C-alpha positions as CSV (number, residue, x, y, z in Angstrom):
1,M,0.2,0.1,0.2
2,R,2.7,2.2,0.7
3,A,4.4,1.9,-2.6
4,T,1.2,2.5,-4.3
5,L,0.7,6.0,-2.4
6,L,4.5,6.9,-2.9
7,S,3.6,6.2,-6.8
8,F,1.2,8.8,-6.9
9,V,3.1,11.3,-4.8
10,A,3.1,13.6,-8.0
11,L,-0.4,13.6,-8.7
12,F,-1.5,14.0,-4.9
13,S,0.8,17.0,-5.3
14,S,-0.7,18.4,-8.2
15,C,-4.2,17.7,-6.8
16,F,-3.7,19.6,-3.5
17,I,-2.3,22.8,-5.3
18,L,-5.2,22.5,-7.7
19,L,-8.1,22.3,-5.1
20,T,-6.0,25.2,-2.9
21,A,-6.4,27.4,-6.1
22,N,-10.1,26.6,-6.5
23,G,-10.8,26.9,-2.7
24,L,-9.7,30.6,-3.3
25,I,-11.4,31.0,-6.4
26,N,-14.6,29.8,-5.1
27,V,-14.6,32.3,-2.2
28,L,-13.2,35.2,-3.9
29,M,-15.8,35.7,-6.9
30,P,-18.9,36.0,-4.9
31,V,-16.9,38.3,-2.3
32,R,-15.8,40.3,-5.0
33,M,-19.2,40.6,-6.7
34,G,-20.8,41.3,-3.7
35,L,-18.4,44.2,-2.8
36,E,-19.2,45.5,-6.3
37,Q,-23.0,45.8,-5.2
38,I,-24.0,43.3,-7.9
39,D,-27.3,41.8,-7.3
40,T,-27.8,38.7,-5.6
41,D,-29.5,37.2,-8.6
42,T,-26.7,37.9,-11.0
43,I,-24.1,36.7,-8.5
44,G,-26.0,33.6,-8.5
45,L,-26.3,33.3,-12.3
46,V,-22.9,33.9,-12.6
47,Q,-22.0,31.4,-10.1
48,S,-24.3,28.7,-11.9
49,F,-21.9,28.6,-15.2
50,Y,-19.4,26.6,-13.3
51,F,-22.0,23.4,-13.7
52,L,-22.4,24.5,-17.0
53,G,-18.6,23.9,-17.6
54,V,-18.8,20.8,-15.3
55,L,-21.2,19.2,-17.6
56,I,-19.0,20.2,-20.6
57,G,-16.2,18.7,-19.3
58,A,-17.8,15.4,-18.0
59,L,-18.9,14.9,-21.6
60,L,-15.7,15.8,-23.4
61,S,-12.6,15.0,-21.3
62,K,-12.6,11.3,-22.0
63,K,-12.1,12.1,-25.7
64,L,-9.7,14.6,-24.9
65,I,-7.7,12.1,-23.1
66,I,-8.0,9.8,-25.7
67,R,-6.7,12.4,-28.2
68,A,-4.0,13.9,-26.3
69,G,-3.2,11.8,-23.4
70,H,-3.9,12.3,-19.5
71,T,-0.4,14.6,-19.0
72,R,-1.3,16.8,-21.7
73,M,-4.6,17.1,-21.3
74,F,-4.2,17.9,-17.7
75,A,-1.7,20.6,-18.4
76,G,-3.8,22.0,-21.2
77,C,-6.8,22.2,-19.3
78,V,-5.3,23.7,-16.2
79,A,-3.7,26.3,-18.2
80,I,-6.5,27.4,-19.7
81,G,-7.9,27.3,-16.2
82,A,-4.9,30.1,-15.2
83,I,-5.5,32.1,-18.3
84,S,-9.2,32.7,-17.4
85,I,-8.7,33.6,-13.9
86,L,-5.9,36.3,-14.8
87,V,-7.9,37.6,-17.7
88,S,-11.2,38.0,-15.2
89,S,-8.2,40.0,-13.2
90,L,-8.0,42.7,-15.7
91,Y,-11.7,43.3,-16.6
92,E,-14.9,43.8,-14.3
93,N,-17.1,42.5,-16.7
94,L,-19.7,39.8,-15.7
95,L,-20.1,38.3,-19.2
96,L,-16.4,38.0,-18.7
97,W,-16.8,36.6,-15.4
98,G,-19.4,34.0,-16.1
99,A,-17.3,32.8,-18.9
100,M,-14.8,32.4,-16.8
101,R,-16.8,30.0,-14.5
102,V,-17.9,27.9,-17.4
103,V,-14.1,27.6,-18.2
104,I,-13.0,26.8,-14.7
105,G,-15.6,24.1,-14.5
106,F,-15.0,22.6,-17.8
107,C,-11.0,22.5,-16.8
108,N,-11.7,21.2,-13.3
109,A,-14.0,18.4,-14.6
110,S,-11.3,17.2,-17.0
111,A,-8.7,17.7,-14.6
112,F,-10.5,15.5,-12.2
113,T,-11.2,12.8,-14.9
114,A,-7.7,12.4,-15.7
115,M,-6.6,12.2,-12.2
116,E,-9.3,9.9,-11.2
117,S,-8.8,7.4,-14.2
118,W,-5.0,7.5,-13.4
119,L,-5.7,6.6,-10.0
120,S,-8.2,3.7,-10.9
121,Y,-5.2,2.2,-13.5
122,G,-2.8,2.3,-10.9
123,T,-5.2,0.7,-8.3
124,T,-6.9,-2.5,-7.6
125,S,-10.2,-3.6,-5.9
126,K,-8.3,-4.3,-2.6
127,N,-6.5,-1.1,-2.2
128,R,-8.8,1.2,-4.3
129,G,-10.5,2.3,-1.4
130,K,-7.7,3.2,0.7
131,V,-6.4,5.4,-2.2
132,L,-9.8,7.0,-2.5
133,A,-9.8,8.1,0.9
134,V,-6.2,9.8,0.6
135,Y,-7.3,11.3,-2.5
136,N,-10.6,12.8,-0.9
137,A,-8.6,13.9,2.2
138,I,-6.2,15.8,0.0
139,M,-8.9,17.6,-2.2
140,L,-10.7,18.4,0.8
141,A,-7.7,19.8,2.7
142,G,-6.6,21.8,-0.5
143,L,-10.5,23.5,-0.4
144,F,-9.8,24.2,3.0
145,T,-6.4,25.9,2.7
146,G,-7.7,28.1,-0.2
147,Q,-10.4,29.5,2.2
148,F,-7.6,31.2,4.1
149,L,-5.7,32.7,1.2
150,L,-8.4,35.3,0.9
151,N,-6.6,37.2,3.5
152,L,-3.4,37.7,1.4
153,G,-5.1,40.7,-0.4
154,D,-7.7,42.9,-1.0
155,P,-10.5,41.0,-2.9
156,M,-11.2,44.4,-4.8
157,G,-7.6,44.5,-6.3
158,T,-6.0,42.1,-8.7
159,E,-3.8,40.2,-6.0
160,L,-5.7,37.5,-5.2
161,F,-6.6,36.8,-9.0
162,V,-3.0,36.8,-9.9
163,I,-2.2,34.0,-6.7
164,S,-5.3,31.9,-8.3
165,G,-3.6,32.0,-11.6
166,I,-0.2,31.1,-10.2
167,L,-1.4,28.4,-8.1
168,L,-3.1,26.8,-11.1
169,C,0.1,26.9,-13.2
170,M,2.0,25.5,-10.2
171,A,-0.5,22.5,-10.3
172,I,0.7,21.3,-13.5
173,I,4.6,21.0,-12.6
174,P,4.3,17.9,-10.5
175,I,2.2,15.8,-13.0
176,A,4.0,17.3,-16.2
177,W,7.8,16.5,-14.5
178,S,6.2,12.9,-13.4
179,R,7.8,10.1,-15.4
180,N,4.2,8.1,-15.5
181,P,2.5,8.9,-18.8
182,G,-0.7,7.8,-17.3
183,P,-3.0,4.9,-18.8
184,Y,-4.7,4.6,-22.1
185,I,-8.5,4.8,-21.3
186,E,-11.7,3.7,-23.6
187,D,-14.8,5.9,-23.8
188,V,-17.9,4.0,-22.2
189,A,-21.4,4.1,-24.1
190,S,-23.7,5.7,-21.5
191,M,-27.3,5.1,-20.3
192,S,-29.5,7.5,-20.8
193,L,-31.3,9.6,-18.2
194,I,-34.7,8.7,-18.9
195,A,-33.6,4.8,-18.6
196,L,-31.8,5.3,-15.3
197,Y,-34.7,7.3,-14.1
198,R,-36.7,4.2,-14.7
199,V,-34.6,1.6,-12.8
200,S,-33.7,4.2,-9.8
201,P,-36.4,7.2,-9.7
202,L,-35.1,8.0,-6.2
203,G,-31.5,8.0,-7.2
204,V,-32.2,10.1,-10.1
205,V,-34.2,12.9,-8.2
206,T,-31.9,12.9,-5.4
207,C,-28.8,13.7,-7.5
208,V,-30.5,16.7,-8.9
209,V,-31.7,17.9,-5.6
210,A,-27.8,17.3,-4.6
211,G,-26.5,19.3,-7.3
212,A,-28.7,22.3,-6.5
213,I,-28.2,22.5,-2.7
214,Y,-24.3,21.8,-2.9
215,A,-24.2,24.2,-5.9
216,A,-26.3,26.7,-3.7
217,I,-24.7,26.8,-0.6
218,F,-20.7,26.7,-1.6
219,N,-21.4,29.1,-4.2
220,L,-23.6,31.5,-2.0
221,L,-22.5,31.1,1.4
222,P,-20.1,34.1,1.1
223,V,-22.9,36.3,-0.1
224,F,-24.7,35.4,3.1
225,A,-21.7,35.6,5.3
226,N,-20.8,39.2,4.1
227,D,-24.7,40.4,4.4
228,N,-24.4,39.1,8.4
229,G,-21.0,41.0,8.9
230,I,-18.9,37.5,8.5
231,V,-16.0,38.9,6.7
232,D,-12.2,38.5,6.5
233,F,-10.6,36.3,8.5
234,E,-14.0,35.1,10.0
235,L,-15.0,34.5,6.5
236,S,-12.3,32.1,6.1
237,L,-13.3,30.1,9.2
238,Y,-16.7,30.2,8.3
239,M,-16.1,28.6,4.9
240,G,-13.5,26.4,6.4
241,A,-16.3,25.1,8.7
242,A,-18.5,24.5,6.2
243,I,-15.7,22.4,4.3
244,L,-14.9,20.5,7.6
245,G,-18.5,19.5,8.1
246,A,-18.5,18.1,4.4
247,F,-15.6,16.0,5.1
248,L,-16.4,14.7,8.7
249,L,-20.1,13.8,8.4
250,Q,-19.4,11.6,5.5
251,Y,-18.0,8.9,8.3
252,P,-20.9,8.6,10.1
253,I,-23.7,9.2,7.5
254,G,-21.7,6.5,5.4
255,W,-21.9,4.0,8.4
256,L,-25.5,4.5,8.9
257,S,-26.1,4.1,5.4
258,D,-24.4,0.9,5.3
259,T,-26.1,-0.2,8.5
260,F,-29.8,0.6,8.0
261,D,-32.3,1.0,4.9
262,R,-30.5,3.8,3.0
263,R,-33.9,5.7,2.4
264,S,-34.7,6.0,6.0
265,V,-31.3,7.3,6.6
266,L,-31.8,9.7,3.7
267,L,-35.1,10.7,4.6
268,G,-33.7,11.3,8.5
269,I,-30.7,13.3,7.6
270,T,-32.7,15.6,5.1
271,I,-35.2,16.4,7.8
272,L,-32.4,17.0,10.3
273,S,-30.6,19.6,7.9
274,A,-33.8,21.3,6.8
275,F,-34.5,22.1,10.6
276,T,-30.9,23.0,11.1
277,C,-31.1,25.6,7.9
278,L,-33.9,27.2,9.6
279,F,-32.2,27.1,12.9
280,I,-29.3,28.9,11.4
281,T,-31.7,32.0,10.2
282,M,-33.0,32.3,13.6
283,I,-29.5,32.5,15.7
284,V,-27.4,34.4,12.9
285,P,-28.9,38.0,14.1
286,Q,-28.3,37.1,17.8
287,D,-24.3,36.9,16.8
288,H,-23.6,33.5,18.3
289,L,-20.9,32.8,15.8
290,I,-19.7,29.6,17.3
291,A,-23.2,28.0,17.2
292,V,-23.5,29.5,13.5
293,F,-20.4,27.8,12.4
294,V,-21.3,24.6,13.9
295,A,-24.8,24.7,12.6
296,T,-23.3,25.5,8.9
297,G,-20.9,22.7,9.5
298,I,-23.7,20.0,10.0
299,C,-25.8,21.6,7.3
300,C,-22.8,21.5,4.6
301,G,-21.8,17.6,6.0
302,I,-25.4,16.5,5.4
303,I,-25.5,18.5,1.8
304,A,-22.2,16.7,1.0
305,C,-23.5,13.6,1.7
306,T,-26.7,13.8,-0.5
307,Y,-24.8,13.1,-3.6
308,P,-22.8,9.9,-2.6
309,L,-26.0,8.5,-1.1
310,S,-28.0,9.1,-4.4
311,I,-25.2,7.3,-6.2
312,S,-25.3,4.3,-3.8
313,E,-29.1,4.4,-4.1
314,T,-28.8,4.2,-7.7
315,F,-26.1,1.8,-7.8
316,D,-28.6,-0.7,-5.6
317,K,-30.7,-1.0,-8.2
318,L,-27.8,-2.0,-11.0
319,E,-25.7,-4.6,-12.3
320,K,-22.0,-4.3,-11.5
321,H,-21.4,-4.1,-15.5
322,E,-24.1,-1.1,-15.8
323,L,-22.2,1.1,-13.2
324,I,-19.8,3.1,-15.3
325,S,-22.2,3.5,-18.1
326,A,-24.9,4.9,-15.5
327,M,-22.8,7.3,-14.4
328,S,-22.5,9.8,-17.1
329,S,-26.2,10.2,-16.5
330,L,-26.0,10.9,-12.8
331,V,-23.2,13.4,-13.8
332,L,-25.9,15.1,-16.2
333,A,-28.4,15.1,-13.0
334,F,-26.2,16.5,-10.8
335,A,-25.0,19.4,-13.3
336,L,-28.5,20.2,-14.1
337,G,-29.4,20.5,-10.7
338,G,-25.9,22.6,-10.1
339,I,-26.8,24.8,-12.9
340,A,-30.3,25.7,-11.4
341,G,-29.6,25.6,-7.9
342,P,-27.5,28.9,-6.9
343,Y,-29.7,31.1,-9.4
344,T,-32.8,29.7,-7.9
345,A,-31.7,30.2,-4.1
346,S,-30.2,33.8,-5.4
347,V,-33.7,34.7,-6.5
348,V,-35.2,33.8,-3.3
349,M,-32.3,36.1,-1.7
350,K,-33.0,39.0,-3.7
351,V,-36.7,38.7,-2.5
352,V,-36.7,37.8,1.1
353,G,-32.8,38.9,2.1
354,S,-29.8,36.6,2.7
355,D,-31.7,34.5,4.6
356,G,-33.3,33.2,1.8
357,L,-30.3,30.8,0.7
358,F,-31.5,28.7,3.8
359,Y,-34.9,28.9,3.1
360,F,-34.3,27.6,-0.1
361,L,-32.0,24.8,1.1
362,A,-34.9,23.6,3.8
363,L,-37.4,23.8,1.1
364,S,-35.4,21.6,-1.3
365,Q,-34.5,19.2,1.5
366,I,-38.4,18.9,2.6
367,G,-39.5,18.3,-0.9
368,L,-37.1,15.7,-1.6
369,A,-38.2,14.0,2.0
370,V,-41.6,13.8,0.7
371,F,-40.4,12.3,-2.4
372,V,-38.4,9.9,-0.5
373,V,-41.6,8.8,1.6
374,Y,-43.3,8.2,-1.7
375,R,-40.9,6.0,-3.0
376,M,-40.8,4.0,0.3
377,M,-44.4,3.5,-0.3
378,M,-44.0,2.4,-3.6
379,R,-41.1,-0.2,-3.3
380,Q,-39.9,-2.3,-0.6
381,A,-36.3,-1.7,1.0
382,L,-33.4,-4.1,-0.6
383,P,-32.1,-6.6,2.3
384,L,-29.2,-4.7,3.9
385,D,-26.7,-7.3,2.6
386,E,-27.7,-6.6,-1.2
387,Q,-27.1,-2.9,-0.8
388,E,-24.0,-1.3,-2.1
389,Q,-21.2,0.1,0.1
390,F,-21.5,3.9,0.9
391,V,-18.2,5.5,-0.8
392,M,-17.1,9.0,0.6
393,Q,-16.8,11.6,-2.0
394,G,-14.3,14.5,-1.9
395,G,-14.0,17.8,-3.3
396,S,-14.5,17.2,-7.0
397,L,-18.2,16.2,-7.3
398,T,-17.9,15.9,-10.9
399,G,-19.1,12.4,-11.2
400,T,-15.9,11.1,-12.4
401,L,-14.9,9.4,-9.2
402,V,-16.7,6.2,-10.4
403,E,-13.8,5.3,-12.1
404,L,-11.8,5.1,-8.5
405,D,-15.1,3.7,-6.8
406,P,-14.4,0.4,-5.2
407,R,-17.8,-0.8,-6.2
408,T,-16.8,-1.1,-10.0
409,P,-15.1,-4.4,-11.3
410,D,-11.5,-3.8,-12.2
């Protein structure tokens, strides 16, 4: 196992730097637009474009790898991402920033596809789960670190854009200098979204909702924080608490998912998260920052677990040989939710104020809970020994992680 991990040092280094850059970009863009006094719904629309890029990248990245190879595709896409963020520092133009979000989403999806297929090729079903755990930890550590880089400069200046661009360029170096050229991968025919829905209605619907609420909270949380006086270093701590919650809660929720009926677990955590969202709106005016941080970490942790639960629920209904072909449709479902979520939440925020973010999250999760109850009435639960294992998801959330998923065949 140690030898396997050592063989991936270059890849893990690039991954950490790439996610650190993304952690900074993800918090910088909404903060900058907020300081520019741009309407909340416009901020949400610009942030939504990221998942349009994710969708394009998830659909095209394998073809790019087949054409150019892992290393050149990774280097080219990340370089394009660096160019887009540096150009964005030169002009305060919403169309340009929206286009940049598309480019960054495309570059991230492509880069994650390259890294994850590379990791999958170098692992077996026996050690894939451990490698996946290390990979997820590195991704979330990078995102966590990136939040604190916001304090290195003025969001109204160009320094933070330049730092982001530098980090993206640095992410290319370890992989570009690696001796490992990466494996050859084959394109796999996809299962249509309609066909997948017929097999697992709950899995598909949960995946769409997961994309919407995940994209909404992690793109608009800085706007909510700024409106409630959580700024500067406190903002970094707040976003760090959200990411930490997204990491830590996957362990207990994963255990519950593997121990009990997965649908009951999904029902319970969505209701808990909905009430936690409403609780946040009640305590944030009272300046109980620690309580707000903890509650937000719980809420973000549950939301981050909704996506892997949707995958597990879908995989429960499929044969082993169908898992990879079905994943592209789950990517589509997640991306469609991700495109709609931030804009819809931002419209609610514009109407009722910054608390609208958590009202949107609560209503979305209550709606999902109602659908879970309906599906529980329509279909009996699988025996526990027939359920697929819950597999933790990291910071990419592009859907490409299925190639490193220990549930898929070698």
